[in-house]
Structure formats: C-alpha cells, structure tokens
KOLMARRO-129775 format. One line per 10 residues: number of its first residue (from 0); for each residue y, x, z of C-alpha. Coordinates in Angstrom, 2 decimals, m for minus. Example, Ala and Ser with C-alpha at 12.3 -4.5 7.8 and 13.67 -1.06 7.14 Angstrom:
2
0 = m4.50/12.30/7.80 ~ m1.06/13.67/7.14
end
This chain:
91
0 = 31.90/12.03/4.23 ~ 32.53/12.90/0.62 ~ 29.39/15.15/0.53 ~ 27.14/12.44/1.65 ~ 27.76/10.00/m1.21 ~ 26.37/12.11/m4.04 ~ 23.33/12.94/m1.88 ~ 22.75/9.27/m1.04 ~ 23.21/8.32/m4.59 ~ 20.72/10.91/m5.83
10 = 18.09/9.96/m3.18 ~ 18.52/6.33/m3.91 ~ 18.03/6.77/m7.72 ~ 15.01/9.01/m7.12 ~ 13.42/6.25/m4.91 ~ 14.26/3.38/m7.16 ~ 13.25/5.23/m10.24 ~ 9.79/6.16/m8.84 ~ 6.77/4.37/m10.44 ~ 5.43/3.38/m7.09
20 = 8.75/1.55/m6.18 ~ 8.58/m0.46/m9.42 ~ 4.82/m1.32/m9.00 ~ 5.47/m2.38/m5.37 ~ 8.48/m4.41/m6.25 ~ 6.44/m6.35/m8.83 ~ 3.03/m6.42/m7.23 ~ 4.16/m7.19/m3.66 ~ 5.57/m10.63/m4.33 ~ 2.70/m11.48/m6.73
30 = 0.19/m10.49/m4.05 ~ 1.95/m12.73/m1.51 ~ 2.03/m15.67/m4.02 ~ m1.55/m15.19/m4.74 ~ m2.53/m15.33/m1.10 ~ m0.69/m18.61/m0.61 ~ m2.28/m19.96/m3.82 ~ m5.75/m19.19/m2.70 ~ m5.08/m20.90/0.64 ~ m3.70/m23.93/m1.12
40 = m6.72/m24.09/m3.44 ~ m9.20/m23.88/m0.65 ~ m7.45/m26.65/1.36 ~ m7.14/m28.85/m1.80 ~ m10.94/m28.37/m2.66 ~ m12.01/m29.17/0.96 ~ m10.83/m32.70/0.53 ~ m9.03/m32.99/3.81 ~ m10.07/m36.03/5.96 ~ m11.59/m35.89/9.41
50 = m13.62/m32.98/10.66 ~ m15.66/m32.53/13.81 ~ m14.45/m29.86/16.19 ~ m16.77/m28.36/18.67 ~ m15.17/m26.71/21.79 ~ m17.33/m24.07/23.51 ~ m15.89/m22.75/26.83 ~ m17.76/m19.73/27.82 ~ m15.08/m18.53/30.08 ~ m15.83/m21.03/32.94
60 = m12.13/m21.70/33.31 ~ m12.35/m25.35/32.21 ~ m10.41/m24.80/29.06 ~ m12.68/m27.07/27.02 ~ m11.49/m30.28/28.60 ~ m7.93/m29.16/28.49 ~ m8.19/m28.55/24.69 ~ m9.96/m31.86/24.31 ~ m7.24/m33.66/26.15 ~ m4.54/m31.99/24.11
70 = m6.35/m32.85/20.82 ~ m6.72/m36.53/21.82 ~ m2.99/m36.69/22.79 ~ m2.11/m35.19/19.42 ~ m4.33/m37.77/17.61 ~ m2.73/m40.61/19.55 ~ 0.75/m39.37/18.52 ~ m0.34/m39.14/14.94 ~ m1.51/m42.73/15.10 ~ 1.73/m43.82/16.54
80 = 3.74/m41.97/13.83 ~ 1.62/m43.82/11.24 ~ 2.38/m47.14/12.77 ~ 6.07/m46.36/12.83 ~ 5.88/m45.33/9.21 ~ 4.15/m48.58/8.30 ~ 6.78/m50.62/10.13 ~ 9.61/m48.77/8.29 ~ 7.95/m49.52/4.92 ~ 7.78/m53.22/5.68
90 = 11.54/m53.41/6.17
end
C-alpha cells in the first residue's frame, strides 16, 4: 500500500497539471451555462402565450386523439390551478 500513494500522487498531479484539464475545467461549465442562456433567450424572445399544436398520427394506432385528450386535460388542470390561485389572492 505504501508504494501506491506516490504513484497515485504523481499521476494525479500530472493529470491536474495538464493544460487540457484546466481548459476543460473552465470551458465545460461555461459551455453549459451558455447553452442554458441561449435557451432562456429564445424562450424570452418568443413571447410565450398560446400556440397552435398540430398532431399528425401516421402510425394508424390512434395516438392523435389520445394526445389531444391528454393536452385538453392538462389545459383544464391549468385553468383550475389559476382559479385556485385567484381565490387565494382574494383572501
């Protein structure tokens, strides 16, 4: 076990001291932040609001009506959640 520690220490310092490790350590998180920022900007510029959704079911399995029903159910739940929020604000 005593022989492993110096080898581990040298390999670790070699890996951490490499230029590619430092570049990856800095650019990796910046790249991730950039990706999220671009998504946020795209959503912010689109203005939100209501959008029309077209469901094309080429499989013939009847998934179109199922998706439509699910979306309608979600829309009703959202409306109920807004009603509850309005009632809470009135109190």
